[in-house]
MARDOTOR-163645 format. One line per 5 residues: their letters; for each residue x, y, z of N, C-alpha, C. Coordinates in steps of 0.02 Angstrom, whole numbers. Example, Ala and Ser with C-alpha at 12.3 -4.5 7.8 and 13.67 -1.06 7.14 Angstrom:
% MARDOTOR-163645
AS	660:-284:390:615:-225:390:660:-165:390  642:-112:354:684:-53:357:645:2:394
***
This chain:
% MARDOTOR-163645
MTYDV	5216:467:-1531:5172:466:-1472:5183:402:-1432  5186:410:-1366:5193:353:-1321:5123:332:-1299  5087:301:-1344:5017:284:-1332:5009:238:-1272  5050:186:-1268:5043:138:-1213:5057:171:-1146  5105:217:-1144:5121:252:-1082:5061:293:-1059
QLDAA	5029:326:-1106:4971:367:-1088:4912:324:-1066  4904:267:-1099:4851:221:-1078:4865:195:-1008  4928:178:-994:4946:155:-927:4932:208:-875  4946:271:-892:4934:326:-845:4860:335:-831  4820:330:-885:4747:339:-877:4718:284:-834
LGRLH	4737:222:-847:4712:166:-807:4740:167:-736  4803:189:-730:4834:194:-664:4798:242:-618  4772:297:-647:4735:345:-606:4673:313:-575  4640:272:-614:4581:237:-588:4600:189:-532  4654:153:-541:4676:107:-489:4696:146:-426
DEGRY	4732:201:-434:4755:241:-377:4697:269:-337  4643:287:-371:4584:316:-338:4537:263:-311  4551:200:-324:4509:146:-300:4444:138:-337  4441:164:-399:4378:160:-436:4385:125:-504  4438:85:-511:4444:43:-570:4390:-11:-568
RVFID	4353:-18:-622:4296:-63:-622:4316:-133:-646  4295:-182:-608:4310:-252:-623:4245:-288:-642  4245:-322:-699:4187:-360:-719:4187:-427:-683  4131:-444:-654:4123:-509:-622:4089:-556:-671  4120:-611:-685:4095:-659:-735:4043:-704:-701
IERKK	3980:-692:-715:3928:-732:-683:3883:-765:-735  3854:-821:-715:3807:-858:-758:3742:-867:-719  3691:-831:-742:3626:-837:-709:3597:-907:-721  3557:-929:-674:3527:-995:-678:3453:-989:-697  3436:-1015:-755:3367:-1012:-778:3319:-1041:-727
GNFPH	3268:-1002:-709:3219:-1026:-662:3241:-1023:-590  3302:-998:-577:3329:-999:-509:3356:-930:-489  3335:-878:-525:3357:-811:-508:3331:-794:-437  3370:-761:-394:3431:-723:-406:3496:-762:-398  3493:-828:-399:3553:-868:-391:3590:-874:-458
ATWHK	3656:-875:-452:3699:-878:-512:3764:-913:-494  3804:-926:-544:3870:-954:-534:3923:-902:-551  3969:-892:-505:4025:-847:-517:4084:-887:-544  4105:-871:-604:4164:-902:-633:4224:-860:-614  4262:-884:-566:4317:-846:-536:4377:-844:-584
PDGTE	4419:-793:-576:4478:-787:-620:4525:-847:-617  4524:-884:-561:4570:-941:-556:4541:-1005:-587  4482:-999:-619:4452:-1055:-653:4402:-1094:-611  4397:-1079:-547:4349:-1113:-504:4281:-1079:-508  4231:-1110:-479:4164:-1083:-480:4137:-1077:-409
RPVTI	4091:-1029:-400:4060:-1022:-335:3988:-998:-345  3939:-1027:-307:3870:-1002:-311:3865:-934:-276  3828:-888:-307:3819:-822:-278:3745:-802:-285  3727:-753:-244:3661:-722:-248:3669:-651:-273  3634:-634:-327:3640:-567:-356:3595:-518:-319
WCGND	3624:-464:-293:3586:-413:-258:3591:-344:-291  3619:-341:-350:3627:-276:-382:3600:-274:-453  3561:-325:-472:3535:-327:-540:3477:-279:-550  3467:-260:-613:3411:-217:-631:3350:-255:-658  3354:-321:-658:3296:-362:-675:3252:-363:-612
YLGMG	3221:-306:-599:3189:-292:-535:3136:-343:-515  3101:-371:-564:3044:-415:-549:3057:-487:-568  3117:-502:-592:3133:-570:-612:3100:-590:-678  3079:-541:-718:3045:-557:-781:3092:-587:-832  3157:-579:-824:3204:-610:-869:3203:-686:-865
QHPTV	3170:-713:-813:3164:-785:-804:3091:-809:-811  3045:-762:-826:2974:-779:-825:2956:-826:-883  2919:-880:-870:2901:-928:-923:2865:-896:-982  2823:-847:-971:2787:-815:-1025:2835:-779:-1073  2884:-746:-1044:2934:-710:-1084:2977:-759:-1123
LAAMH	3000:-811:-1090:3044:-860:-1123:3006:-897:-1178  2944:-912:-1167:2905:-947:-1219:2897:-903:-1281  2884:-839:-1271:2877:-793:-1327:2941:-787:-1367  2998:-787:-1331:3062:-781:-1365:3078:-845:-1404  3064:-903:-1374:3075:-966:-1409:3032:-970:-1472
EAIDA	2970:-949:-1467:2925:-952:-1524:2951:-908:-1581  2974:-847:-1562:2998:-800:-1613:3062:-825:-1646  3108:-851:-1607:3171:-873:-1637:3160:-935:-1680  3114:-978:-1661:3098:-1036:-1702:3065:-1015:-1768  3027:-960:-1765:2991:-938:-1825:3034:-896:-1872
TGAGS	3081:-856:-1844:3115:-806:-1886:3191:-812:-1887  3220:-849:-1840:3293:-851:-1836:3319:-800:-1786  3384:-783:-1791:3416:-743:-1739:3407:-668:-1748  3440:-639:-1797:3440:-566:-1803:3383:-539:-1845  3377:-472:-1844:3324:-440:-1883:3343:-431:-1956
GGTRN	3408:-429:-1970:3430:-426:-2039:3440:-356:-2067  3430:-304:-2026:3441:-237:-2052:3416:-183:-2006  3424:-122:-2028:3396:-65:-1993:3320:-66:-2002  3287:-25:-1962:3213:-23:-1968:3192:-1:-2038  3232:42:-2071:3214:66:-2137:3230:15:-2192
ISGTT	3277:-29:-2178:3298:-77:-2229:3291:-148:-2202  3232:-175:-2208:3215:-245:-2194:3213:-263:-2121  3227:-216:-2075:3230:-233:-2005:3167:-219:-1965  3112:-204:-1999:3048:-195:-1964:3006:-258:-1974  2992:-292:-1919:2954:-354:-1922:2888:-346:-1884
VYHKA	2847:-397:-1889:2784:-396:-1853:2797:-392:-1777  2854:-418:-1754:2869:-417:-1683:2885:-346:-1659  2921:-308:-1700:2936:-239:-1682:2873:-197:-1681  2831:-205:-1731:2768:-167:-1733:2722:-185:-1676  2719:-249:-1659:2676:-270:-1603:2701:-241:-1537
LEAEL	2767:-240:-1528:2795:-212:-1466:2781:-137:-1462  2789:-101:-1516:2776:-29:-1515:2702:-15:-1500  2658:-56:-1527:2586:-48:-1511:2573:-61:-1438  2606:-112:-1410:2599:-128:-1339:2623:-70:-1295  2678:-39:-1314:2706:17:-1275:2664:80:-1281
ADLHR	2639:93:-1341:2594:151:-1349:2532:143:-1306  2505:83:-1305:2447:70:-1263:2464:77:-1189  2523:52:-1169:2544:57:-1099:2543:128:-1075  2569:174:-1115:2576:244:-1094:2518:288:-1117  2467:258:-1149:2409:295:-1173:2431:351:-1221
KEAAL	2480:335:-1264:2503:381:-1314:2484:356:-1384  2490:401:-1432:2471:381:-1500:2520:333:-1531  2584:339:-1512:2634:297:-1544:2694:287:-1498  2735:238:-1515:2798:225:-1480:2850:207:-1532  2913:217:-1514:2969:204:-1559:3022:164:-1522
LFTSA	3040:107:-1550:3086:60:-1518:3158:75:-1538  3203:75:-1487:3275:83:-1498:3311:21:-1469  3375:16:-1482:3413:-41:-1456:3426:-35:-1382  3422:25:-1354:3430:34:-1281:3398:100:-1262  3384:109:-1198:3357:173:-1174:3411:227:-1178
YIAND	3474:207:-1172:3528:256:-1180:3524:287:-1250  3519:245:-1301:3515:269:-1370:3451:309:-1380  3396:287:-1350:3333:323:-1357:3339:394:-1329  3369:401:-1270:3380:467:-1241:3426:509:-1283  3484:481:-1299:3534:517:-1338:3506:539:-1405
ATLST	3476:492:-1441:3452:507:-1508:3395:558:-1508  3349:550:-1461:3291:595:-1459:3311:666:-1438  3347:671:-1383:3365:737:-1358:3412:774:-1405  3454:738:-1441:3499:771:-1488:3464:790:-1553  3405:762:-1565:3368:775:-1626:3317:832:-1618
LPKLF	3293:842:-1557:3240:892:-1547:3257:961:-1574  3319:986:-1566:3334:1053:-1593:3329:1056:-1670  3336:1000:-1703:3326:999:-1776:3253:1010:-1793  3210:989:-1749:3138:994:-1760:3110:1060:-1737  3142:1089:-1685:3118:1152:-1656:3177:1201:-1653
PGLII	3192:1237:-1707:3249:1283:-1707:3245:1334:-1650  3302:1344:-1618:3304:1390:-1561:3284:1358:-1496  3276:1292:-1496:3252:1256:-1436:3300:1266:-1377  3271:1275:-1318:3309:1276:-1255:3289:1214:-1215  3339:1174:-1195:3325:1115:-1155:3346:1129:-1083
YSDAL	3299:1120:-1037:3312:1127:-965:3320:1057:-937  3379:1043:-910:3396:975:-890:3415:972:-817  3385:924:-780:3401:914:-710:3475:897:-703  3507:923:-652:3579:914:-642:3598:841:-632  3552:800:-608:3568:730:-596:3538:683:-648
NHASM	3521:710:-706:3496:666:-759:3548:614:-779  3523:560:-807:3567:505:-827:3616:527:-881  3673:492:-884:3725:509:-932:3699:510:-1004  3651:468:-1021:3624:467:-1088:3586:531:-1105  3552:559:-1055:3517:622:-1065:3567:679:-1071
IEGVR	3617:678:-1027:3669:729:-1029:3704:730:-1097  3719:671:-1123:3754:666:-1187:3710:692:-1243  3646:674:-1242:3600:698:-1294:3593:773:-1293  3588:802:-1234:3582:875:-1227:3647:909:-1247  3703:879:-1228:3768:911:-1239:3784:919:-1313
RNGGQ	3767:869:-1352:3789:870:-1422:3734:887:-1472  3679:915:-1447:3625:930:-1494:3632:997:-1529  3681:1036:-1509:3692:1100:-1543:3645:1155:-1523  3598:1139:-1478:3551:1190:-1456:3572:1220:-1390  3529:1262:-1363:3543:1293:-1299:3521:1247:-1243
KRIFR	3558:1250:-1187:3540:1209:-1130:3547:1249:-1066  3506:1230:-1018:3508:1258:-951:3505:1200:-902  3549:1199:-853:3550:1146:-803:3521:1174:-738  3467:1143:-715:3438:1165:-651:3457:1117:-595  3465:1145:-535:3484:1105:-478:3434:1048:-468
HNDVE	3460:992:-444:3419:931:-441:3354:941:-403  3299:928:-439:3231:932:-411:3213:1001:-384  3250:1052:-404:3239:1121:-380:3194:1158:-428  3129:1155:-415:3080:1185:-460:3087:1261:-462  3105:1292:-406:3113:1365:-406:3172:1386:-448
HLRAL	3226:1348:-447:3282:1363:-490:3263:1355:-563  3225:1303:-578:3201:1293:-646:3157:1351:-668  3113:1373:-624:3070:1430:-640:3111:1492:-656  3162:1505:-616:3203:1564:-627:3238:1561:-694  3264:1502:-712:3298:1495:-776:3249:1505:-834
MAADD	3190:1478:-829:3140:1485:-883:3116:1556:-889  3107:1589:-832:3083:1658:-833:3133:1706:-865  3198:1688:-861:3250:1732:-888:3259:1724:-963  3228:1673:-994:3236:1661:-1065:3180:1693:-1106  3192:1696:-1170:3143:1723:-1217:3078:1684:-1213
PKAPK	3023:1717:-1196:2960:1680:-1189:2936:1649:-1254  2962:1673:-1311:2941:1646:-1376:2983:1587:-1398  3039:1573:-1363:3083:1518:-1383:3051:1451:-1366  3057:1402:-1411:3032:1335:-1395:3072:1306:-1337  3040:1268:-1294:3072:1243:-1233:3052:1171:-1220
VIAFE	3097:1133:-1188:3080:1066:-1163:3115:1056:-1096  3079:1027:-1049:3107:1010:-983:3120:935:-982  3183:917:-970:3203:846:-968:3221:826:-897  3189:773:-872:3200:752:-803:3182:678:-796  3192:651:-737:3178:580:-724:3123:572:-673
SVYSM	3091:514:-673:3040:500:-623:3070:470:-560  3117:423:-569:3154:393:-514:3229:398:-530  3265:432:-486:3338:438:-495:3371:378:-461  3405:338:-500:3422:270:-478:3475:266:-425  3517:317:-418:3571:311:-369:3548:326:-298
DGDFG	3503:374:-289:3475:390:-223:3405:362:-214  3372:346:-269:3304:320:-265:3252:372:-250  3267:436:-265:3218:489:-253:3176:501:-316  3118:533:-305:3070:545:-359:3075:617:-385  3065:625:-449:3061:692:-478:2994:724:-462
PIEAI	2992:791:-456:2929:827:-442:2888:836:-506  2857:782:-528:2825:780:-594:2770:833:-601  2726:836:-553:2670:883:-559:2693:955:-561  2740:973:-518:2766:1042:-517:2800:1059:-582  2836:1012:-611:2870:1025:-675:2818:1032:-730
CDLAD	2767:990:-729:2714:997:-779:2679:1065:-773  2669:1089:-713:2639:1155:-703:2683:1209:-734  2748:1204:-724:2794:1253:-754:2792:1248:-830  2789:1188:-855:2786:1179:-928:2725:1212:-957  2668:1206:-922:2607:1240:-945:2616:1316:-942
EFDAL	2646:1340:-889:2654:1412:-880:2700:1442:-933  2753:1406:-952:2802:1433:-999:2797:1402:-1068  2743:1366:-1081:2730:1336:-1146:2788:1292:-1168  2808:1246:-1125:2864:1201:-1138:2840:1129:-1146  2878:1090:-1183:2867:1018:-1186:2897:985:-1124
TYIDE	2871:927:-1106:2898:888:-1051:2926:822:-1077  2987:805:-1053:3021:743:-1073:3042:708:-1009  3013:649:-997:3028:613:-935:3061:546:-950  3111:530:-910:3144:465:-912:3113:421:-857  3078:369:-877:3045:324:-829:3081:256:-827
VHAVG	3146:256:-843:3184:194:-849:3179:150:-787  3186:180:-728:3185:140:-667:3115:135:-636  3065:152:-675:2997:151:-648:2948:109:-689  2960:101:-754:2913:63:-794:2912:-10:-771  2852:-37:-770:2842:-104:-744:2832:-106:-669
MYGPR	2857:-53:-635:2862:-52:-562:2808:-11:-528  2785:43:-561:2738:89:-530:2679:100:-576  2623:120:-546:2562:131:-584:2520:68:-589  2455:75:-599:2410:17:-600:2424:-32:-657  2457:-8:-711:2476:-53:-766:2551:-55:-777
GAGVA	2588:-25:-730:2661:-26:-736:2689:25:-784  2652:78:-799:2676:128:-846:2723:178:-815  2732:175:-748:2780:219:-716:2750:264:-664  2793:308:-637:2771:353:-584:2720:404:-610  2728:426:-672:2680:474:-700:2610:443:-703
ERDGL	2606:378:-718:2541:345:-718:2516:339:-646  2560:319:-600:2540:312:-530:2510:377:-503  2539:433:-523:2516:498:-497:2463:531:-541  2439:496:-592:2386:523:-635:2410:581:-678  2473:581:-697:2502:637:-734:2528:617:-803
MGRID	2517:556:-824:2547:532:-886:2523:572:-947  2460:595:-945:2434:634:-1000:2466:702:-1007  2501:725:-956:2533:791:-958:2607:786:-982  2630:726:-995:2698:716:-1018:2698:709:-1094  2740:748:-1128:2741:747:-1201:2782:689:-1229
IINAT	2840:675:-1198:2883:621:-1222:2905:579:-1162  2892:515:-1166:2911:468:-1113:2966:423:-1140  3022:420:-1104:3076:374:-1121:3078:318:-1069  3091:257:-1090:3097:203:-1042:3135:144:-1072  3143:93:-1032:3183:35:-1052:3143:-30:-1049
LAKAY	3169:-79:-1085:3141:-146:-1082:3190:-194:-1049  3246:-166:-1023:3300:-207:-997:3303:-210:-921  3258:-176:-887:3259:-178:-814:3198:-217:-789  3145:-184:-769:3088:-221:-742:3059:-270:-792  3065:-255:-857:3037:-300:-907:3084:-358:-924
GVMGG	3146:-354:-902:3190:-411:-902:3218:-433:-969  3214:-390:-1021:3238:-412:-1087:3293:-364:-1111  3279:-325:-1163:3327:-278:-1190:3291:-229:-1235  3319:-168:-1239:3292:-117:-1283:3268:-56:-1245  3256:-3:-1281:3227:58:-1253:3177:87:-1302
YIASS	3144:140:-1280:3092:168:-1323:3072:238:-1300  3037:272:-1345:3000:332:-1325:2927:321:-1343  2883:354:-1306:2811:353:-1321:2788:425:-1322  2749:443:-1374:2730:514:-1381:2673:518:-1431  2662:578:-1458:2612:587:-1510:2637:554:-1575
AKMVD	2591:540:-1619:2610:509:-1683:2657:554:-1722  2645:620:-1720:2687:666:-1757:2757:669:-1728  2762:670:-1662:2828:673:-1630:2868:610:-1646  2836:552:-1639:2870:489:-1654:2891:487:-1727  2848:509:-1772:2865:508:-1843:2924:553:-1857
AIRSY	2927:611:-1825:2983:657:-1836:3048:628:-1809  3048:600:-1749:3109:569:-1722:3130:511:-1766  3083:471:-1787:3098:414:-1831:3131:437:-1896  3111:494:-1919:3134:518:-1984:3199:558:-1982  3216:586:-1922:3273:631:-1918:3330:607:-1873
APGFI	3318:559:-1828:3369:540:-1779:3418:489:-1807  3483:507:-1816:3532:459:-1841:3538:397:-1797  3531:406:-1731:3537:350:-1686:3484:297:-1696  3429:317:-1728:3377:269:-1747:3387:244:-1818  3399:290:-1864:3400:274:-1935:3455:224:-1952
FTTSL	3515:233:-1921:3573:195:-1943:3592:136:-1897  3545:115:-1855:3559:60:-1809:3517:-1:-1827  3549:-59:-1829:3513:-121:-1841:3461:-131:-1786  3403:-152:-1804:3348:-158:-1755:3359:-218:-1710  3324:-217:-1654:3327:-272:-1606:3310:-339:-1639
APALA	3340:-392:-1614:3322:-459:-1638:3247:-471:-1626  3212:-502:-1672:3141:-515:-1663:3124:-552:-1599  3168:-598:-1578:3154:-635:-1516:3154:-588:-1456  3198:-538:-1456:3199:-489:-1401:3135:-448:-1401  3114:-426:-1460:3052:-388:-1465:2992:-429:-1441
AGAAA	2991:-493:-1460:2936:-536:-1440:2935:-546:-1364  2994:-558:-1335:2998:-567:-1263:2979:-504:-1225  3001:-446:-1250:2984:-383:-1217:2909:-370:-1220  2879:-383:-1277:2806:-373:-1284:2768:-418:-1236  2790:-479:-1229:2757:-525:-1182:2765:-501:-1110
SVRHL	2823:-473:-1094:2835:-448:-1026:2792:-387:-1011  2790:-340:-1059:2749:-281:-1050:2675:-299:-1042  2653:-345:-1084:2583:-367:-1082:2567:-400:-1015  2612:-442:-991:2600:-476:-927:2597:-427:-869  2644:-380:-868:2647:-335:-810:2592:-282:-809
KTDQA	2555:-276:-863:2498:-231:-862:2444:-255:-813  2447:-320:-796:2395:-347:-752:2422:-379:-689  2488:-384:-682:2516:-419:-624:2536:-369:-569  2486:-341:-536:2499:-295:-481:2530:-330:-421  2514:-394:-414:2541:-431:-357:2617:-433:-358
LRDAQ	2646:-439:-418:2719:-441:-424:2749:-374:-405  2716:-319:-427:2740:-252:-408:2736:-243:-332  2681:-264:-303:2672:-257:-231:2725:-296:-193  2740:-356:-217:2789:-399:-183:2858:-366:-185  2874:-335:-240:2939:-303:-246:2945:-244:-197
QTQAK	2893:-204:-193:2893:-147:-147:2898:-171:-75  2864:-226:-60:2867:-254:8:2938:-276:25  2971:-309:-23:3040:-331:-12:3086:-272:2  3077:-219:-36:3119:-160:-27:3108:-129:42  3045:-125:63:3029:-97:129:3059:-140:185
ILKTR	3054:-206:178:3082:-251:229:3157:-241:235  3191:-240:178:3264:-232:180:3284:-165:211  3250:-111:191:3267:-46:219:3253:-43:294  3198:-73:315:3182:-73:386:3235:-111:426  3257:-167:401:3306:-207:437:3375:-173:438
LKGLG	3393:-141:383:3458:-106:382:3456:-44:427  3399:-10:428:3392:47:474:3398:24:547  3370:-35:561:3373:-62:628:3444:-75:651  3488:-88:603:3559:-98:619:3598:-32:620  3564:22:603:3597:87:602:3641:98:541
LPIID	3631:58:488:3672:68:429:3649:132:392  3696:167:361:3681:232:330:3647:225:262  3583:210:262:3547:203:200:3511:268:182  3495:275:118:3453:330:95:3385:300:77  3332:329:104:3265:302:93:3218:357:71
HGSHI	3203:357:6:3154:404:-22:3088:371:-38  3079:309:-15:3016:275:-25:3011:236:-90  3066:232:-128:3065:194:-190:3094:124:-178  3102:88:-232:3128:19:-227:3204:15:-225  3237:72:-231:3311:74:-230:3335:77:-158
VPVIV	3386:37:-141:3412:35:-73:3487:50:-74  3506:114:-70:3577:132:-70:3605:133:2  3662:101:12:3697:102:76:3762:140:66  3768:198:98:3825:242:87:3887:218:125  3942:214:89:4007:198:119:4050:261:122
GDPVH	4052:298:68:4085:363:68:4158:363:49  4184:306:28:4254:301:9:4260:247:-44  4292:262:-101:4294:212:-156:4332:149:-138  4387:155:-101:4426:97:-83:4387:52:-36  4356:82:15:4317:43:62:4256:10:27
TKKLS	4226:46:-19:4168:19:-54:4187:-42:-94  4243:-37:-130:4267:-94:-169:4285:-152:-123  4316:-138:-66:4336:-191:-19:4275:-226:9  4224:-188:27:4162:-218:52:4130:-263:-1  4128:-238:-63:4100:-278:-117:4139:-343:-125
DMLLE	4205:-339:-124:4246:-399:-131:4235:-448:-74  4230:-422:-12:4220:-466:46:4152:-500:44  4101:-463:24:4034:-492:18:4035:-549:-32  4070:-539:-87:4073:-590:-139:4114:-651:-117  4174:-638:-93:4220:-692:-76:4198:-732:-14
DFGIY	4176:-694:38:4163:-726:102:4091:-749:111  4044:-716:76:3973:-732:88:3935:-752:25  3967:-750:-33:3932:-768:-95:3877:-719:-112  3886:-656:-94:3837:-603:-108:3868:-555:-158  3835:-546:-215:3862:-503:-268:3825:-436:-269
VQPIN	3861:-383:-251:3836:-315:-258:3894:-272:-282  3884:-239:-338:3938:-201:-369:3948:-134:-334  4011:-112:-322:4022:-46:-293:4003:9:-342  3974:63:-317:3955:120:-358:4000:179:-338  4043:200:-384:4091:253:-370:4084:310:-419
FPTVP	4123:363:-409:4127:419:-456:4150:393:-524  4123:416:-582:4078:474:-589:4004:457:-587  3986:394:-574:3915:377:-569:3882:415:-513  3917:422:-456:3892:462:-399:3947:511:-380  3930:566:-345:3982:614:-324:4033:583:-278
RGTER	4093:609:-280:4145:586:-234:4122:596:-162  4139:549:-119:4118:553:-50:4051:522:-36  4016:500:-89:3951:466:-80:3952:395:-110  4012:367:-116:4018:300:-144:3975:252:-102  3947:202:-136:3895:162:-104:3890:91:-131
LRFTP	3854:50:-94:3829:-13:-118:3755:-3:-131  3732:-23:-189:3662:-10:-209:3626:-77:-218  3579:-90:-173:3544:-154:-172:3476:-148:-207  3459:-200:-245:3395:-200:-280:3357:-265:-264  3323:-266:-207:3284:-326:-189:3228:-338:-239
SPVHG	3212:-401:-249:3159:-420:-296:3112:-469:-263  3055:-483:-295:3008:-532:-266:3038:-602:-261  3091:-616:-297:3120:-684:-295:3178:-689:-246  3193:-635:-210:3240:-640:-154:3199:-664:-93  3211:-725:-72:3172:-754:-18:3198:-734:51
PNEMD	3164:-757:104:3184:-740:172:3255:-763:188  3276:-820:162:3344:-844:177:3396:-799:146  3384:-777:84:3431:-731:52:3434:-665:89  3376:-641:111:3374:-578:148:3412:-584:214  3400:-638:251:3435:-648:315:3510:-650:305
KLVRA	3532:-685:254:3603:-692:241:3635:-625:226  3600:-585:186:3626:-519:169:3631:-474:230  3579:-471:269:3578:-427:327:3632:-447:377  3639:-511:389:3691:-534:436:3761:-517:410  3771:-526:345:3837:-511:316:3854:-437:321
LDELW	3806:-394:307:3819:-323:312:3832:-302:384  3795:-329:429:3805:-314:500:3876:-333:522  3896:-393:502:3963:-418:521:4018:-376:490  4011:-360:426:4064:-322:392:4067:-250:416  4010:-220:432:4010:-151:457:4048:-148:523
SHCAL	4038:-198:564:4075:-200:628:4149:-214:616  4163:-262:573:4232:-281:559:4273:-223:531  4240:-183:488:4275:-126:457:4268:-61:497  4232:-64:554:4222:-5:597:4194:54:558  4141:41:519:4110:93:479:4054:128:516
NRAEL	4038:187:492:3986:228:523:3918:195:520  3882:198:576:3814:171:578:3761:225:588  3780:287:580:3730:341:587:3686:342:525  3621:337:534:3575:334:477:3571:402:444  3570:402:377:3562:463:339:3489:481:334
SA	3475:545:330:3406:567:320:3388:563:247  3324:554:234:3301:547:164:3303:614:130
***
C-alpha cells in the first residue's frame, strides 16, 4: 500500500478546495480577554483581538472561576485519577452535577468530558434502553448528535431543518407503539437561528415521544438563570433530556446531560462513552461549578452580551454586509467561497490583528462559507470600531457582495 501517497492525495484535496484548516497559535492574556498574542510561524509575535471564540461571556477569565480552580488544584492536585466508576468521582464532580441539576430544574445531571461525548454517548445508548426506538433528528444537528444517532443501531428519521410539518409527517408514518425521541437544538450555531421548541414539544406530546435538546450555544446566555432558550421560553419542564456544555458561555471545559434521576442513572450505567473515560480534572469541575453558580444571578452580563451582538449586527447591516440575523448572539457574515473566506481571514489577521477563523464545508454547506463573529461583553468600543472599519475596507478591496441576506 502506498499510504503516504494516499495521505498526500487526501490532504491535497483540501488544499485544492481552499478548505484546509490551519491552526493559529495564540496565547490568551489573563484578565485581558479578548486580547491575545499570536505566535507566528516565523517565530515573531503579534497582538491580536479574538472575535471567533466561544467563551461568549469572558467567564474563562472571571476571578471567581479562577479562584475556585486554584483552590481545587491546591487541595487535590491535577488529575482525577480515574474513571467515575474507579476513583474518579470527587466532591467537585458531585457538586457540579448538583449545580447543573438545579440550573435545569431536573432531578439529576451527569458530567462528561465534553458536550460532544455527552451527545454521542447518550444518543447512542438510548436504543439499548428503549428497544425499537426511533430517533427523529433535525437535518442541521451538530456532528456529535449525528454521530450518536448514526451508530446507535436503532432506527432514525431525518427531518428538514426546523420543519415541524415534515417531522409530523415522519412521526405519523411510523408505528404509534414504537418508542420515539426527537433530537434537536435550541440555537444552531452556524446561522444563529432558534429551534421551534414549543411546536416540537407539542408533537412529542401528541406522539408520546421523548424530547432531547442540545442547549450548547444557549446555556449561560438565555433565560433568567442562564439555563438556555427552553428556560427563557418557559418550556424547560417539557424537555426530557437536556444536553449542554461548560466550555462556551461558562468558560471552562466539559459537557453534561440533565434529566430525570432514572434516565441519568441508566445512561450512567450503560453508556461506554461515560463508563470508560477518565473524569474531568477536579479543578475544571470546581471552576465550572463556580461559573454556573455565578451566571445564575448575573443577568447584567447576559444583557451586555446581547447588546454587543445587536450593535455589531446593526453596524454591519448599515454597511450592507451580507449577514444572517435570527436575533441570537451569533453574527455570521456570508462570503460564499472557501478561498475568499480563507483570504479574508488571513488579511484580517495579518493586516489588522483581528482573529476570526473561516468556516467552510463540511461545517456549513458549500456556497455558504462564512466568517462567524462572536461579540462578548469584554469587546469594547475600540475593538468594535476596528473590526467594522476593517471589514468595510476589505469588502471594498475584494469587491465582495454587499446585498444583505434575509433572516
